[in-house]
NUSE-94026 format. One line per 8 residues: number of its first residue (from 1); their letters; for each residue x, y, z of N, C-alpha, C. Coordinates in Angstrom, 3 decimals, padded with zeros to 6 digits, always signed. Layout:
N
NUM) a) X Y Z X Y Z X Y Z | ...
This chain:
60
1) xxxxxxxx) +006.572 +009.912 +009.147 +006.013 +008.588 +008.891 +005.450 +008.519 +007.473 | +005.719 +007.429 +006.841 +005.243 +007.191 +005.481 +004.242 +006.051 +005.524 | +003.232 +006.115 +004.664 +002.246 +005.040 +004.592 +002.529 +004.151 +003.392 | +002.183 +002.882 +003.519 +002.289 +001.938 +002.417 +001.322 +002.372 +001.314 | +001.794 +002.366 +000.086 +000.970 +002.818 -001.034 -000.171 +001.856 -001.344 | -000.072 +000.616 -000.892 -001.138 -000.350 -001.173 -002.088 -000.515 +000.008 | -001.572 -000.928 +001.153 -002.477 -001.257 +002.267 -002.753 -000.093 +003.207 | -001.899 +000.936 +003.215 -002.139 +002.092 +004.060 -001.527 +002.009 +005.441
9) xxxxxxxx) -000.748 +000.969 +005.727 -000.097 +000.822 +007.022 +001.046 +001.815 +007.159 | +001.296 +002.281 +008.370 +002.413 +003.189 +008.604 +003.717 +002.393 +008.596 | +004.731 +002.946 +007.950 +006.040 +002.298 +007.888 +006.970 +002.924 +008.920 | +007.668 +002.088 +009.646 +008.671 +002.579 +010.573 +009.904 +002.990 +009.770 | +010.667 +003.903 +010.321 +011.871 +004.377 +009.657 +012.838 +003.219 +009.437 | +013.353 +003.103 +008.222 +014.334 +002.064 +007.904 +013.721 +000.752 +007.482 | +012.404 +000.689 +007.298 +011.763 -000.552 +006.873 +011.038 -000.337 +005.554 | +010.670 -001.422 +004.911 +009.892 -001.348 +003.686 +010.736 -001.117 +002.449
17) xxxxxxxx) +010.046 -000.894 +001.333 +010.690 -000.677 +000.044 +010.133 +000.581 -000.593 | +010.996 +001.260 -001.341 +010.566 +002.429 -002.095 +010.712 +002.098 -003.576 | +009.663 +002.358 -004.355 +009.675 +002.101 -005.793 +009.438 +003.427 -006.506 | +010.368 +003.813 -007.395 +010.252 +005.073 -008.118 +010.066 +004.767 -009.592 | +009.023 +005.333 -010.207 +008.761 +005.103 -011.622 +009.557 +006.096 -012.469 | +009.557 +005.893 -013.774 +010.239 +006.805 -014.693 +009.594 +008.184 -014.696 | +008.341 +008.261 -014.307 +007.621 +009.530 -014.244 +007.828 +010.227 -012.888 | +008.834 +009.796 -012.128 +009.172 +010.351 -010.812 +008.047 +010.223 -009.795
25) xxxxxxxx) +007.261 +009.199 -009.892 +006.212 +008.907 -008.913 +006.802 +007.910 -007.906 | +006.623 +008.150 -006.620 +007.220 +007.310 -005.579 +006.140 +006.490 -004.890 | +006.371 +005.181 -004.773 +005.476 +004.261 -004.072 +006.260 +003.598 -002.952 | +005.626 +003.458 -001.795 +006.240 +002.796 -000.645 +005.456 +001.523 -000.346 | +006.181 +000.451 -000.011 +005.546 -000.820 +000.299 +006.097 -001.363 +001.614 | +005.193 -001.903 +002.445 +005.606 -002.435 +003.742 +006.084 -003.880 +003.629 | +005.623 -004.591 +002.580 +006.002 -005.994 +002.426 +005.956 -006.402 +000.961 | +006.492 -007.580 +000.691 +006.434 -008.125 -000.657 +005.009 -008.424 -001.071
33) xxxxxxxx) +004.179 -008.749 -000.101 +002.761 -009.034 -000.361 +002.079 -007.812 -000.968 | +002.321 -006.651 -000.379 +001.727 -005.411 -000.889 +002.289 -005.063 -002.261 | +003.582 -005.234 -002.417 +004.236 -004.915 -003.685 +003.698 -005.786 -004.818 | +003.526 -007.069 -004.559 +003.028 -007.990 -005.581 +001.573 -007.715 -005.924 | +000.758 -007.410 -004.922 -000.647 -007.088 -005.181 -000.771 -005.803 -005.987 | +000.080 -004.812 -005.696 +000.085 -003.572 -006.464 +000.523 -003.848 -007.907 | +001.517 -004.722 -008.074 +002.004 -005.089 -009.406 +000.962 -005.825 -010.230 | +000.069 -006.552 -009.557 -001.018 -007.251 -010.252 -002.213 -006.335 -010.495
41) xxxxxxxx) -002.043 -005.047 -010.159 -003.056 -004.007 -010.362 -004.367 -004.287 -009.626 | -004.235 -004.843 -008.426 -005.417 -005.072 -007.597 -005.832 -003.777 -006.926 | -007.115 -003.657 -006.666 -007.664 -002.475 -006.023 -007.653 -002.689 -004.501 | -006.925 -001.866 -003.748 -006.861 -002.053 -002.292 -008.219 -001.942 -001.607 | -009.169 -001.263 -002.234 -010.499 -001.133 -001.648 -011.245 -002.464 -001.659 | -010.862 -003.377 -002.544 -011.537 -004.668 -002.660 -010.804 -005.809 -001.964 | -009.596 -005.552 -001.459 -008.807 -006.567 -000.762 -009.077 -006.434 +000.729 | -009.617 -007.486 +001.340 -010.172 -007.403 +002.697 -009.163 -007.074 +003.796
49) xxxxxxxx) -007.887 -007.403 +003.639 -006.932 -007.204 +004.720 -006.300 -005.811 +004.733 | -006.666 -004.917 +003.832 -006.055 -003.591 +003.786 -006.803 -002.594 +004.667 | -006.076 -001.576 +005.122 -006.671 -000.509 +005.937 -007.743 +000.234 +005.141 | -007.498 +000.419 +003.840 -008.441 +001.137 +002.988 -009.791 +000.429 +002.961 | -009.768 -000.890 +002.862 -011.000 -001.672 +002.844 -011.733 -001.565 +004.171 | -010.975 -001.637 +005.264 -011.591 -001.550 +006.585 -012.262 -000.204 +006.811 | -011.598 +000.870 +006.392 -012.177 +002.199 +006.541 -013.419 +002.366 +005.685 | -013.405 +001.798 +004.486 -014.537 +001.876 +003.591 -015.744 +001.148 +004.180
57) xxxx) -015.525 -000.048 +004.742 -016.613 -000.828 +005.348 -017.133 -000.159 +006.618 | -016.237 +000.486 +007.355 -016.598 +001.139 +008.607 -017.535 +002.327 +008.363 | -017.308 +003.044 +007.272 -018.087 +004.247 +007.003 -019.493 +003.949 +006.503 | -019.741 +002.733 +006.068 -021.066 +002.380 +005.536 -022.056 +002.149 +006.612
């Protein structure tokens, strides 16, 4: 199982998108929404609908 690089959701086999940079870094995205937010350089910790944000708020 692979996780989305932006929101942290688990991706099912055969779904999502893989983005590889010139520096051989691999990013996985579950949707266009995640891909666009990552492209706009948003911080997943500050976006309320991401798993990362939920875990951060839960631990406080």
